[in-house]
C-alpha positions, 0 to 999 in steps of 0.5 A: 505544488502548483508546479507539480500538478501543472507538470503531471497534467502537461503533455511532457509529464514524463520528461525527466527534465520538464516533467513531474520528476523535477519536483518530487523524490520518486523513490518516496512516492514509489514506496508509498504506493506499495504500502497503500496498495499492499494494505489496500488502505481505504484512506490512502492517497486521498485523506491520510497522506503526509508530504513534506518539502525538503530544504532547497539546499538539499534539492527542494523536492516533495517527499511522501511520508511519514506513513500513517493511519492504517486502522481501516487497511488490510481488509478492514473496510466494507466499501471501496472494494477494500476487502478484495485481494484484487484490483488497484486502489489508486485507480478506484472511482470515488465521487465522494472523496476522489483520489488525486490524479497524480498517481494515474499520471505516474502510472502512465510513465514507464520510468515510474512503473519500472522503478515500482516493479523493481522496488516491489519485487525487491521487497518481496524477496525479504521484507514483504515475503509472505512467509516472513510476514506470516511469521511476524504476525504469528510472533506478535499474536503470540506476544499479545496472546494474554492482552487480547483476552483482556481486550475482548473482555473489556470490549466484547466485539468478537463475532460482532459487527463493528464499523466498517468491517466486512461480514466475512471478517466477523470471527468468533475467535482471535485465532480466526482473525489472525488466520483470516489476515494472513490468508488475505495478505497472501492473496493480495501479495499474489495478485500484485505479483501477477499485476505489477506493471513495469520491468526490472533490469536486475537479472539477479532480482528477476531470478528470485522473483518467485521466492515469495 
């Protein structure tokens, strides 16, 4: 960990041999970035983040994962601009619980940004395609249609404030909450489509990038 942070803060941080890439599995960091940013996970990066180091015989690199603790993600927080579909969360100023500076360094590296750009748009063609996500939400909302009634009977929190939700997220009906979630996900995905840095040399992927 010391070597990683020294590399990230050094002049040669982006060097493929001397820089941070020597110490981490870059793909796992890219995936965590996408998941935390798409969900705007208010606990992401700084609190609820698991890391593990693989055996030296397997390379000995640091990996991000498994992902966990997304209860106050997806617009479900009223601080840290978590409810806004715009802006990057990794770059949010926070004096109380500052985010690790790792991500600011990585986001200055063209190699990392290019991998991020290509991975994001690859996901947007299928797994994170807006229409697919909305369909998945509808399917699960239908599956929970009976149990959600029992839930809100036991816990009468519809149309009520429960920390740390935003005022705009207080809804009188379960269906309103589902619609609000889908709307926010679409806006967040659209914003990330237009603001993801980097470049992908996969021509076939570029041709399909608007299919979200």
